[in-house]
LOGUSE-951249 format. One record per residue (C-alpha): x, y, z. Coordinates in Angstrom, 3 decimals. Last residue first. Layout:
N
X,Y,Z
...
END
This chain:
121
-11.668,-18.066,-29.690
-14.714,-18.599,-27.722
-13.453,-21.326,-25.451
-10.482,-19.486,-24.758
-12.573,-16.441,-23.428
-14.723,-18.725,-21.595
-11.821,-20.155,-19.854
-10.324,-16.913,-19.006
-13.563,-15.544,-17.535
-13.731,-18.561,-15.417
-10.253,-17.984,-14.284
-10.997,-14.389,-13.370
-14.181,-15.338,-11.604
-12.350,-18.083,-9.603
-9.542,-15.503,-8.541
-12.211,-13.159,-7.466
-13.143,-9.970,-9.354
-12.072,-6.346,-8.351
-13.652,-3.642,-10.485
-14.470,-1.626,-7.593
-12.463,-2.790,-4.374
-14.718,-4.775,-2.343
-15.572,-3.412,1.233
-17.019,-5.697,3.831
-20.171,-4.412,5.492
-19.513,-4.712,9.192
-22.206,-6.481,11.122
-24.056,-4.561,13.635
-24.067,-5.614,17.489
-23.760,-1.982,18.303
-20.920,-2.203,20.678
-18.816,-4.209,18.525
-19.662,-1.990,15.487
-18.883,0.955,17.070
-15.349,-0.818,18.431
-14.742,-1.551,14.751
-15.211,2.256,13.763
-13.034,3.440,16.665
-10.160,1.007,15.971
-7.407,2.797,17.656
-4.069,0.578,17.334
-4.656,0.347,13.825
-1.318,1.771,12.925
0.068,3.542,16.273
2.881,1.131,16.642
4.056,2.198,13.069
4.235,5.906,14.228
6.520,4.535,17.075
8.781,3.083,14.394
9.611,6.610,12.828
13.081,6.485,13.045
13.900,7.374,9.340
15.117,3.773,8.919
12.129,2.337,10.343
9.669,4.348,8.373
11.777,3.302,5.105
11.569,-0.405,6.264
7.624,-0.178,6.603
7.148,1.409,3.134
9.311,-1.271,1.645
7.583,-3.946,3.665
4.280,-2.921,2.263
5.565,-4.316,-0.922
5.617,-1.714,-3.926
2.569,-2.017,-6.304
0.705,1.039,-4.716
3.091,3.470,-5.760
3.315,6.643,-3.293
5.409,9.011,-5.221
8.201,8.793,-2.518
7.991,5.011,-2.926
8.497,5.101,-6.603
11.674,7.230,-6.159
12.836,4.806,-3.359
12.284,1.729,-5.843
14.097,3.700,-8.586
17.024,4.339,-6.267
17.258,0.321,-5.793
16.681,-1.540,-2.765
18.691,-2.302,0.284
16.601,-0.272,3.050
20.050,1.540,4.020
21.321,1.735,0.565
18.241,2.841,-1.013
18.149,5.681,1.754
21.656,6.724,1.014
20.803,6.847,-2.666
17.665,8.645,-2.173
20.059,11.416,0.038
19.477,11.909,3.853
19.559,15.241,5.122
17.214,14.241,8.171
14.442,16.687,6.878
14.999,15.540,3.360
14.031,12.144,4.554
10.940,12.902,6.289
9.863,15.138,3.596
10.165,11.960,1.251
8.386,9.727,3.672
5.572,12.346,3.991
5.150,12.558,0.211
4.958,8.855,0.157
2.011,8.779,2.618
0.403,11.498,0.644
0.329,9.792,-2.569
-0.373,6.262,-0.811
-3.709,8.272,0.776
-4.455,9.752,-2.822
-4.113,6.239,-4.363
-6.143,4.763,-1.514
-9.144,7.122,-2.442
-8.748,6.501,-6.083
-9.572,2.939,-5.495
-6.939,0.210,-6.354
-7.343,-2.473,-8.744
-4.405,-5.092,-8.941
-1.999,-5.395,-11.947
-0.275,-8.339,-12.121
3.051,-7.974,-14.100
3.182,-9.493,-17.641
5.793,-12.471,-17.871
END
C-alpha cells in the first residue's frame, strides 16, 4: 500500500526543520545518544533521525514524547497559551479567514477525481 502524502507548506517545513534541530540540540546537551532516545520514546533509531530532521509525516505524539523525555514539558504548556491573533479577531468582531494548504483537495474532491479518471480509462 502506498503511503499517503499530505501537502505541507514551505513555511511549515521550515518550522519543523528548526523544531527538529532544537530537539537534537537539547538531546545532545543532555548527552543522550540517539539509541537511548529511541529506547526512551519506544521508537526506532531511524524515527529519531527523521524527527531531528523535522520530518512532517511523523505523528505529533512522537515530537511531544521527545520533548517530555528531554524535560521540556513546561514548553509544551506554552503552546497556544497566548493566542494574540485570536484575541484580536475576538475584539474586532472580524472572522478569521481559514487557511488552506496550497494544493490540498478535500476527500470528496479526491474521490470525484479518481472516479473521473477511472471513467476516462
